[in-house]
C-alpha positions as CSV (number, residue, x, y, z in Angstrom):
1,X,0.0,0.0,0.0
2,X,1.3,3.5,-0.9
3,X,1.2,6.5,1.3
4,X,-2.4,7.4,1.5
5,X,-1.9,10.8,-0.1
6,X,-0.3,9.3,-3.2
7,X,-3.3,7.7,-4.8
8,X,-5.1,9.2,-7.7
9,X,-8.5,7.6,-6.9
10,X,-10.2,6.5,-3.7
11,X,-13.2,4.1,-4.0
12,X,-15.6,3.5,-1.1
13,X,-18.2,0.9,-0.4
14,X,-21.3,2.5,1.3
15,X,-22.9,0.2,3.8
16,X,-20.8,-0.3,6.9
17,X,-18.1,2.0,5.5
18,X,-19.7,5.4,4.9
19,X,-23.0,4.7,6.7
20,X,-23.6,2.5,9.7
21,X,-26.4,0.7,7.8
22,X,-25.5,-3.0,7.7
23,X,-27.8,-4.2,10.5
24,X,-30.5,-1.8,9.4
25,X,-30.5,-3.4,5.9
26,X,-30.5,-6.9,7.4
27,X,-33.6,-5.9,9.4
28,X,-35.1,-4.3,6.3
29,X,-34.7,-7.5,4.3
30,X,-36.3,-9.6,7.1
31,X,-39.2,-7.1,7.3
32,X,-39.6,-7.3,3.5
33,X,-39.7,-11.1,3.5
34,X,-42.0,-11.7,6.4
35,X,-45.3,-10.7,4.7
36,X,-44.4,-12.5,1.5
37,X,-42.7,-15.8,2.7
38,X,-44.9,-17.7,5.1
39,X,-42.3,-20.3,6.1
40,X,-40.3,-18.7,9.0
41,X,-37.4,-21.1,8.4
42,X,-37.1,-20.0,4.8
43,X,-37.1,-16.4,5.9
44,X,-34.2,-17.2,8.3
45,X,-32.3,-19.0,5.5
46,X,-32.7,-16.0,3.2
47,X,-31.6,-13.5,5.9
48,X,-28.6,-15.7,6.8
49,X,-27.5,-15.8,3.1
50,X,-28.1,-12.0,2.9
51,X,-25.9,-11.4,6.0
52,X,-23.1,-13.7,4.9
53,X,-22.9,-12.3,1.4
54,X,-23.4,-8.7,2.2
55,X,-22.1,-6.3,-0.4
56,X,-23.6,-8.0,-3.4
57,X,-26.6,-6.3,-5.0
58,X,-30.2,-6.8,-3.8
59,X,-30.9,-8.2,-7.3
60,X,-28.4,-11.0,-6.7
61,X,-29.8,-11.8,-3.3
62,X,-33.5,-11.9,-4.3
63,X,-32.7,-14.0,-7.4
64,X,-30.9,-16.5,-5.2
65,X,-33.8,-16.5,-2.7
66,X,-36.3,-17.2,-5.5
67,X,-34.3,-19.7,-7.4
68,X,-32.4,-21.6,-4.7
69,X,-34.1,-21.2,-1.3
70,X,-37.8,-20.6,-1.6
71,X,-38.8,-23.6,-3.7
72,X,-41.4,-21.8,-5.8
73,X,-43.2,-22.9,-8.8
74,X,-42.5,-21.0,-12.1
75,X,-45.7,-19.0,-11.9
76,X,-44.9,-17.6,-8.5
77,X,-41.3,-16.7,-9.1
78,X,-41.8,-13.4,-10.9
79,X,-44.4,-12.0,-8.6
80,X,-42.4,-13.0,-5.5
81,X,-39.2,-11.5,-6.9
82,X,-40.9,-8.2,-7.6
83,X,-42.8,-8.1,-4.3
84,X,-39.6,-8.6,-2.3
85,X,-37.6,-6.0,-4.2
86,X,-40.4,-3.4,-3.9
87,X,-40.8,-4.0,-0.2
88,X,-37.1,-3.9,0.5
89,X,-36.5,-0.8,-1.6
90,X,-39.2,1.1,0.3
91,X,-37.5,0.3,3.6
92,X,-34.1,1.2,2.3
93,X,-35.1,4.7,1.3
94,X,-36.2,5.3,4.9
95,X,-33.3,3.8,6.7
96,X,-30.7,5.5,4.5
97,X,-32.0,8.9,5.5
98,X,-31.6,8.2,9.2
99,X,-28.5,5.9,9.2
100,X,-25.5,7.4,11.1
101,X,-22.3,8.2,9.3
102,X,-19.4,6.0,10.5
103,X,-17.4,7.9,13.1
104,X,-14.8,10.2,11.7
105,X,-15.7,9.5,8.1
106,X,-16.3,13.1,7.0
107,X,-13.0,14.3,8.5
108,X,-11.2,11.4,6.7
109,X,-12.8,11.9,3.3
110,X,-12.4,15.6,3.4
111,X,-8.6,15.2,3.9
112,X,-8.1,13.2,0.7
113,X,-7.0,15.3,-2.3
114,X,-7.6,12.7,-5.1
115,X,-10.9,11.8,-6.8
116,X,-13.4,10.0,-4.6
117,X,-16.1,7.6,-5.7
118,X,-18.6,5.2,-4.3
119,X,-19.0,1.7,-5.7
120,X,-21.8,0.0,-3.8
121,X,-24.1,-3.0,-4.0
122,X,-27.0,-0.7,-3.2
123,X,-29.3,0.3,-6.0
124,X,-27.7,3.2,-7.9
125,X,-30.6,5.6,-8.3
126,X,-31.7,5.2,-4.7
127,X,-28.2,5.7,-3.5
128,X,-27.7,8.9,-5.5
129,X,-31.0,10.3,-4.3
130,X,-30.3,9.7,-0.7
131,X,-26.7,11.1,-0.8
132,X,-28.1,14.2,-2.6
133,X,-30.8,14.7,0.1
134,X,-28.3,14.3,2.9
135,X,-25.7,16.6,1.2
136,X,-23.2,13.9,1.0
137,X,-22.9,13.8,-2.8
138,X,-20.6,16.8,-2.7
139,X,-17.7,14.7,-1.4
140,X,-17.7,12.3,-4.4
141,X,-17.0,12.7,-8.1
142,X,-19.3,9.7,-8.8
143,X,-21.7,7.5,-7.0
144,X,-22.3,4.1,-8.6
145,X,-24.3,1.1,-7.6
146,X,-26.3,-2.0,-8.6
147,X,-27.5,-3.7,-10.7
148,X,-24.0,-3.6,-12.1
149,X,-21.5,-5.9,-10.3
150,X,-19.1,-4.1,-7.9
151,X,-16.0,-5.3,-9.7
152,X,-17.4,-3.8,-12.9
153,X,-18.2,-0.5,-11.2
154,X,-14.6,-0.4,-10.0
155,X,-13.3,-1.3,-13.4
156,X,-15.3,1.5,-15.0
157,X,-14.1,4.1,-12.5
158,X,-10.5,3.1,-13.2
159,X,-11.1,3.3,-17.0
160,X,-12.6,6.7,-16.7
161,X,-9.5,8.0,-14.9
162,X,-7.1,5.9,-17.0
163,X,-5.3,4.8,-13.8
164,X,-4.8,1.8,-11.6
165,X,-3.3,4.0,-8.9
166,X,-6.3,3.5,-6.6
167,X,-7.4,2.1,-3.3
168,X,-10.7,0.7,-2.3
169,X,-12.2,0.8,1.2
170,X,-14.7,-1.9,2.1
171,X,-16.1,-4.3,4.7
172,X,-17.3,-7.3,2.7
173,X,-15.8,-10.1,0.7
174,X,-17.3,-8.6,-2.5
175,X,-15.3,-5.4,-1.9
176,X,-12.1,-7.3,-1.4
177,X,-12.7,-9.3,-4.6
178,X,-13.5,-6.1,-6.6
179,X,-10.2,-4.6,-5.6
180,X,-8.3,-7.9,-6.3
181,X,-9.9,-8.4,-9.7
182,X,-9.0,-4.8,-10.7
183,X,-5.5,-5.0,-9.3
184,X,-5.8,-2.1,-6.9
185,X,-5.0,-1.8,-3.2
186,X,-7.6,-2.5,-0.5
187,X,-8.3,-1.4,3.0
188,X,-10.7,-3.3,5.2
189,X,-12.8,-1.1,7.5
190,X,-14.3,-3.6,9.8
191,X,-16.0,-2.2,13.0
192,X,-19.5,-2.6,11.4
193,X,-18.8,-5.5,9.1
194,X,-21.1,-8.5,9.2
195,X,-18.2,-10.8,8.5
196,X,-15.5,-9.1,10.6
197,X,-13.5,-12.3,11.4
198,X,-13.7,-13.5,7.8
199,X,-12.4,-10.2,6.5
200,X,-9.6,-10.0,9.1
201,X,-8.4,-13.5,8.1
202,X,-8.8,-12.8,4.4
203,X,-6.8,-9.6,4.6
204,X,-4.1,-11.2,6.8
205,X,-3.6,-13.9,4.2
206,X,-3.4,-11.3,1.4
207,X,-1.3,-8.9,3.5
208,X,-3.7,-6.0,3.1
209,X,-4.6,-3.4,5.7
210,X,-7.3,-3.8,8.3
211,X,-8.5,-0.8,10.3
212,X,-11.0,-0.3,13.2
213,X,-11.3,3.4,12.8
214,X,-10.6,6.1,10.2
215,X,-8.2,7.8,12.6
216,X,-5.8,4.9,12.2
217,X,-5.0,6.1,8.7
218,X,-4.0,9.6,9.8
219,X,-0.5,10.3,8.6
220,X,-0.3,7.2,6.5
Protein backbone atom coordinates (compact mmCIF):
# COMPACT_ATOMS: atom_id res chain seq x y z
CA UNK A 1 0.00 0.00 0.00
CA UNK A 2 1.25 3.47 -0.94
CA UNK A 3 1.25 6.49 1.33
CA UNK A 4 -2.43 7.41 1.47
CA UNK A 5 -1.88 10.83 -0.11
CA UNK A 6 -0.27 9.30 -3.20
CA UNK A 7 -3.33 7.67 -4.75
CA UNK A 8 -5.15 9.24 -7.69
CA UNK A 9 -8.48 7.58 -6.94
CA UNK A 10 -10.25 6.53 -3.72
CA UNK A 11 -13.21 4.15 -3.99
CA UNK A 12 -15.59 3.53 -1.09
CA UNK A 13 -18.25 0.93 -0.43
CA UNK A 14 -21.27 2.48 1.28
CA UNK A 15 -22.92 0.19 3.83
CA UNK A 16 -20.76 -0.30 6.90
CA UNK A 17 -18.08 2.00 5.48
CA UNK A 18 -19.71 5.39 4.94
CA UNK A 19 -23.01 4.66 6.69
CA UNK A 20 -23.59 2.48 9.73
CA UNK A 21 -26.37 0.72 7.84
CA UNK A 22 -25.47 -2.98 7.73
CA UNK A 23 -27.76 -4.16 10.52
CA UNK A 24 -30.47 -1.77 9.39
CA UNK A 25 -30.46 -3.38 5.94
CA UNK A 26 -30.51 -6.90 7.38
CA UNK A 27 -33.56 -5.92 9.44
CA UNK A 28 -35.10 -4.33 6.35
CA UNK A 29 -34.68 -7.53 4.33
CA UNK A 30 -36.27 -9.60 7.10
CA UNK A 31 -39.17 -7.14 7.29
CA UNK A 32 -39.58 -7.27 3.50
CA UNK A 33 -39.66 -11.08 3.47
CA UNK A 34 -42.00 -11.71 6.41
CA UNK A 35 -45.31 -10.67 4.74
CA UNK A 36 -44.40 -12.52 1.53
CA UNK A 37 -42.74 -15.77 2.68
CA UNK A 38 -44.95 -17.75 5.05
CA UNK A 39 -42.30 -20.27 6.15
CA UNK A 40 -40.26 -18.71 9.00
CA UNK A 41 -37.40 -21.15 8.43
CA UNK A 42 -37.15 -20.03 4.82
CA UNK A 43 -37.08 -16.39 5.93
CA UNK A 44 -34.20 -17.20 8.27
CA UNK A 45 -32.33 -19.00 5.48
CA UNK A 46 -32.72 -16.00 3.20
CA UNK A 47 -31.60 -13.54 5.87
CA UNK A 48 -28.58 -15.68 6.76
CA UNK A 49 -27.53 -15.78 3.11
CA UNK A 50 -28.07 -12.02 2.85
CA UNK A 51 -25.94 -11.37 5.95
CA UNK A 52 -23.09 -13.66 4.92
CA UNK A 53 -22.95 -12.33 1.35
CA UNK A 54 -23.44 -8.69 2.19
CA UNK A 55 -22.09 -6.26 -0.38
CA UNK A 56 -23.64 -8.01 -3.36
CA UNK A 57 -26.63 -6.34 -4.97
CA UNK A 58 -30.19 -6.85 -3.78
CA UNK A 59 -30.92 -8.23 -7.26
CA UNK A 60 -28.38 -11.01 -6.72
CA UNK A 61 -29.81 -11.84 -3.31
CA UNK A 62 -33.46 -11.89 -4.32
CA UNK A 63 -32.66 -13.95 -7.39
CA UNK A 64 -30.89 -16.48 -5.16
CA UNK A 65 -33.80 -16.53 -2.71
CA UNK A 66 -36.30 -17.20 -5.48
CA UNK A 67 -34.26 -19.73 -7.44
CA UNK A 68 -32.42 -21.62 -4.69
CA UNK A 69 -34.11 -21.20 -1.31
CA UNK A 70 -37.85 -20.63 -1.55
CA UNK A 71 -38.77 -23.63 -3.73
CA UNK A 72 -41.38 -21.76 -5.75
CA UNK A 73 -43.18 -22.93 -8.85
CA UNK A 74 -42.47 -21.03 -12.05
CA UNK A 75 -45.72 -19.05 -11.90
CA UNK A 76 -44.88 -17.64 -8.47
CA UNK A 77 -41.27 -16.68 -9.10
CA UNK A 78 -41.79 -13.40 -10.95
CA UNK A 79 -44.42 -11.98 -8.59
CA UNK A 80 -42.41 -13.01 -5.51
CA UNK A 81 -39.21 -11.49 -6.89
CA UNK A 82 -40.95 -8.19 -7.63
CA UNK A 83 -42.75 -8.10 -4.28
CA UNK A 84 -39.57 -8.62 -2.26
CA UNK A 85 -37.63 -6.02 -4.25
CA UNK A 86 -40.42 -3.45 -3.89
CA UNK A 87 -40.79 -4.00 -0.15
CA UNK A 88 -37.05 -3.92 0.47
CA UNK A 89 -36.53 -0.79 -1.62
CA UNK A 90 -39.22 1.06 0.30
CA UNK A 91 -37.53 0.26 3.59
CA UNK A 92 -34.06 1.17 2.33
CA UNK A 93 -35.06 4.68 1.33
CA UNK A 94 -36.24 5.35 4.88
CA UNK A 95 -33.29 3.80 6.69
CA UNK A 96 -30.70 5.50 4.50
CA UNK A 97 -32.02 8.91 5.45
CA UNK A 98 -31.62 8.16 9.16
CA UNK A 99 -28.50 5.94 9.23
CA UNK A 100 -25.54 7.42 11.08
CA UNK A 101 -22.29 8.16 9.32
CA UNK A 102 -19.41 6.00 10.50
CA UNK A 103 -17.39 7.89 13.15
CA UNK A 104 -14.78 10.22 11.69
CA UNK A 105 -15.65 9.51 8.06
CA UNK A 106 -16.30 13.12 7.00
CA UNK A 107 -13.00 14.31 8.45
CA UNK A 108 -11.21 11.44 6.73
CA UNK A 109 -12.76 11.85 3.27
CA UNK A 110 -12.38 15.64 3.43
CA UNK A 111 -8.64 15.23 3.90
CA UNK A 112 -8.15 13.23 0.68
CA UNK A 113 -7.03 15.25 -2.33
CA UNK A 114 -7.64 12.68 -5.08
CA UNK A 115 -10.88 11.81 -6.84
CA UNK A 116 -13.38 10.00 -4.64
CA UNK A 117 -16.07 7.56 -5.75
CA UNK A 118 -18.64 5.19 -4.32
CA UNK A 119 -19.01 1.65 -5.68
CA UNK A 120 -21.82 -0.03 -3.78
CA UNK A 121 -24.11 -3.02 -3.95
CA UNK A 122 -27.00 -0.67 -3.21
CA UNK A 123 -29.32 0.34 -6.04
CA UNK A 124 -27.70 3.23 -7.90
CA UNK A 125 -30.64 5.61 -8.32
CA UNK A 126 -31.74 5.18 -4.73
CA UNK A 127 -28.20 5.73 -3.45
CA UNK A 128 -27.70 8.90 -5.50
CA UNK A 129 -31.01 10.34 -4.34
CA UNK A 130 -30.29 9.73 -0.67
CA UNK A 131 -26.74 11.09 -0.84
CA UNK A 132 -28.07 14.22 -2.55
CA UNK A 133 -30.81 14.69 0.05
CA UNK A 134 -28.26 14.33 2.85
CA UNK A 135 -25.74 16.64 1.20
CA UNK A 136 -23.16 13.87 1.00
CA UNK A 137 -22.89 13.79 -2.79
CA UNK A 138 -20.56 16.80 -2.75
CA UNK A 139 -17.72 14.66 -1.39
CA UNK A 140 -17.71 12.34 -4.41
CA UNK A 141 -17.02 12.68 -8.10
CA UNK A 142 -19.27 9.73 -8.85
CA UNK A 143 -21.73 7.47 -7.02
CA UNK A 144 -22.29 4.06 -8.58
CA UNK A 145 -24.35 1.06 -7.55
CA UNK A 146 -26.29 -2.01 -8.62
CA UNK A 147 -27.53 -3.70 -10.69
CA UNK A 148 -23.98 -3.63 -12.12
CA UNK A 149 -21.50 -5.87 -10.28
CA UNK A 150 -19.15 -4.11 -7.90
CA UNK A 151 -16.05 -5.34 -9.74
CA UNK A 152 -17.45 -3.84 -12.95
CA UNK A 153 -18.18 -0.54 -11.21
CA UNK A 154 -14.57 -0.36 -9.99
CA UNK A 155 -13.28 -1.28 -13.45
CA UNK A 156 -15.31 1.54 -15.02
CA UNK A 157 -14.08 4.10 -12.48
CA UNK A 158 -10.48 3.15 -13.23
CA UNK A 159 -11.08 3.26 -16.97
CA UNK A 160 -12.63 6.73 -16.72
CA UNK A 161 -9.54 7.97 -14.90
CA UNK A 162 -7.07 5.91 -16.98
CA UNK A 163 -5.26 4.78 -13.83
CA UNK A 164 -4.82 1.80 -11.56
CA UNK A 165 -3.26 3.97 -8.86
CA UNK A 166 -6.29 3.53 -6.63
CA UNK A 167 -7.39 2.12 -3.30
CA UNK A 168 -10.74 0.67 -2.28
CA UNK A 169 -12.24 0.80 1.21
CA UNK A 170 -14.72 -1.93 2.08
CA UNK A 171 -16.05 -4.28 4.71
CA UNK A 172 -17.26 -7.27 2.71
CA UNK A 173 -15.75 -10.07 0.66
CA UNK A 174 -17.27 -8.58 -2.51
CA UNK A 175 -15.31 -5.37 -1.86
CA UNK A 176 -12.05 -7.28 -1.42
CA UNK A 177 -12.74 -9.28 -4.58
CA UNK A 178 -13.54 -6.14 -6.58
CA UNK A 179 -10.18 -4.65 -5.59
CA UNK A 180 -8.30 -7.87 -6.32
CA UNK A 181 -9.92 -8.35 -9.73
CA UNK A 182 -8.98 -4.81 -10.71
CA UNK A 183 -5.46 -5.01 -9.29
CA UNK A 184 -5.78 -2.10 -6.87
CA UNK A 185 -5.01 -1.76 -3.17
CA UNK A 186 -7.59 -2.52 -0.52
CA UNK A 187 -8.27 -1.35 3.04
CA UNK A 188 -10.75 -3.30 5.17
CA UNK A 189 -12.76 -1.06 7.50
CA UNK A 190 -14.31 -3.64 9.81
CA UNK A 191 -15.98 -2.24 12.96
CA UNK A 192 -19.46 -2.56 11.39
CA UNK A 193 -18.75 -5.52 9.10
CA UNK A 194 -21.14 -8.49 9.16
CA UNK A 195 -18.16 -10.78 8.48
CA UNK A 196 -15.47 -9.12 10.55
CA UNK A 197 -13.55 -12.29 11.42
CA UNK A 198 -13.67 -13.54 7.84
CA UNK A 199 -12.44 -10.19 6.49
CA UNK A 200 -9.65 -10.00 9.05
CA UNK A 201 -8.44 -13.49 8.14
CA UNK A 202 -8.75 -12.83 4.40
CA UNK A 203 -6.78 -9.60 4.60
CA UNK A 204 -4.11 -11.16 6.81
CA UNK A 205 -3.58 -13.88 4.20
CA UNK A 206 -3.41 -11.28 1.41
CA UNK A 207 -1.27 -8.89 3.47
CA UNK A 208 -3.73 -6.04 3.10
CA UNK A 209 -4.58 -3.37 5.67
CA UNK A 210 -7.35 -3.80 8.27
CA UNK A 211 -8.54 -0.83 10.33
CA UNK A 212 -11.00 -0.34 13.18
CA UNK A 213 -11.29 3.44 12.78
CA UNK A 214 -10.60 6.09 10.16
CA UNK A 215 -8.22 7.81 12.55
CA UNK A 216 -5.81 4.88 12.18
CA UNK A 217 -4.98 6.12 8.68
CA UNK A 218 -4.00 9.64 9.78
CA UNK A 219 -0.49 10.34 8.61
CA UNK A 220 -0.28 7.15 6.52
